[in-house]
N, C-alpha and C positions, 0 to 999 in steps of 0.2 A: 818532068814537064812533058805533056803530050805533044804529038806532032801538030795538033790543031793550034795549040798555043804559040808554036813557033811561026805559024803563018799569020798570026794576028799582029797588027801594028803595035808598037810599044805603047802608044797612047791608049789603046784599048786595054792592054794588060795593066797599065797604071790605073785606069778608071776602075777596073774590076778589083784591083787591090785596095783602092780607096773605099769602094763600096763595102768590101769585107771589113775593113778597118772600122768604118762607121757602125756596122752591125755589131761588132765586138765591143764597142763602147757602151752599148746598152743604155743610151740616154745620158751618159756622162758628158760634161762640157769639154769641148776641144779648144785648146789655146795654142797659138803659134804653130798652126799646122803647116804653113808655108815653109818655115825654117826647118821643121821636122822632115818634111818630104825632101827638101833640097839636100839636107845633110845625109839622109838615107840613100839618095841617088848619086850625089856628087862624089862621095868617097869611093864607092866601087867603080864609078866611071873613071876617075883618075887612076885608080889601081890598074884597071883593064888597059887603059891607053898606055900607061907606063910599061906594063908587061909587053904590050904589042910592039913598043918602040925599044925594047930592051933597056929601059930607063933613060933613054935619050930625051932630056927635057926640051930641047929645041924642037925635035920632031913631035913630041907629045903636045907642046904648046900650039904648034901649027895645026895639028889634027883637031885640037879642041877649039881653035879660033881664039886663043888667049895669047897675051904677051908672055914671054918667059918669066918676067917678074911676077905677074899675076899668078901664073901656075905655081911658082915657088912659094908665094904667100899661102895659096890654098893647100899645098902639100904640107907646109908647116902647121897650118891650122888643124889639119887632120892627123898630124904627127906621122906623116908618111916618110919622113926623112928627106934630106936634100943631098 
């Protein structure tokens, strides 16, 4: 990743990634894009926050703005272990 990309807001990087995704589709129909994007972003987000908190779920939930129960459900759904 170039230094220029690091200075761009995450929203711009996401927009650029989606533009690239649509170009690669070459006219194919897109279905359930919202769920796809959320799952592609949410799992690495959870992993990064858990690593940052040394797997302390209470701290991770607070950082993410989730209840601990909701975090545990998400971890389970992504098979990230509890």
